[in-house]
C-alpha positions in Angstrom: 91.5 -84.6 -46.5 94.6 -86.7 -47.2 92.6 -89.7 -48.3 89.3 -88.6 -49.8 89.6 -85.4 -51.8 86.9 -84.2 -54.1 88.3 -83.6 -57.6 87.3 -80.8 -59.9 88.1 -81.9 -63.5 88.7 -78.6 -65.3 92.1 -77.0 -65.9 95.8 -77.2 -65.0 96.6 -75.7 -61.5 100.0 -75.1 -59.9 101.2 -74.6 -56.4 101.3 -70.9 -55.3 99.4 -69.7 -58.4 95.9 -68.2 -57.9 93.1 -70.0 -59.7 89.8 -68.1 -60.0 86.8 -70.3 -61.0 83.3 -69.6 -62.2 81.2 -72.5 -60.8 77.9 -73.3 -62.5 77.6 -77.1 -63.0 75.4 -78.7 -60.2 78.0 -81.3 -59.2 80.7 -78.7 -58.7 78.3 -76.3 -57.0 77.6 -79.0 -54.4 81.3 -79.8 -54.1 82.2 -76.1 -53.3 79.3 -75.8 -50.9 80.5 -79.0 -49.0 84.1 -77.8 -48.9 83.0 -74.6 -47.3 80.5 -76.3 -44.9 83.0 -78.9 -43.7 85.7 -76.3 -43.2 88.3 -78.0 -45.3 88.2 -75.3 -47.9 90.2 -77.5 -50.2 89.7 -79.7 -53.3 91.8 -81.3 -56.0 92.0 -79.9 -59.5 92.9 -82.3 -62.4 92.9 -81.9 -66.2 90.7 -84.2 -68.2 92.0 -87.4 -69.7 90.2 -89.0 -72.7 90.8 -92.6 -71.4 90.5 -92.4 -67.6 88.4 -89.3 -67.2 91.0 -87.2 -65.4 94.8 -87.2 -65.0 96.8 -89.2 -62.4 98.3 -86.0 -60.9 96.7 -82.7 -59.9 97.0 -79.8 -57.5 95.2 -79.2 -54.2 93.5 -75.8 -54.3 92.6 -73.9 -51.2 89.5 -71.7 -51.3 90.3 -68.1 -50.2 86.8 -66.6 -50.9 83.5 -67.6 -52.5 80.9 -65.2 -53.8 77.5 -67.0 -54.2 74.9 -65.7 -56.6 71.1 -66.0 -56.2 70.9 -68.4 -59.2 73.2 -70.9 -57.6 76.4 -70.0 -59.5 79.5 -68.8 -57.6 82.9 -67.3 -58.2 85.6 -69.0 -56.3 88.9 -67.4 -55.4 91.4 -70.3 -54.9 95.1 -70.8 -54.8 97.3 -73.8 -55.5 98.8 -75.4 -52.4 100.5 -78.7 -53.3 100.6 -81.5 -55.9 98.9 -84.8 -55.3 98.6 -88.2 -57.0 95.2 -89.9 -57.5 95.4 -93.4 -55.9 91.8 -94.5 -56.5 
């Protein structure tokens, strides 16, 4: 997890602060499912950047609970763990 972290480009997240998310886009639905299946239960959150696509720094979020709906959407209960820097 320290080298290849999936990044969710959405909003600002902070360590120790809960971050509830409503997931409906197919790419992020897949990301959450993979985080749960692999057991890491973690992903990076960055804000968007008009030039690069997303910011150089973000926050690692840990998934505490996921509620999956029949139509593929989900509600994710996550909390900020620590900051990180995007290297590549």
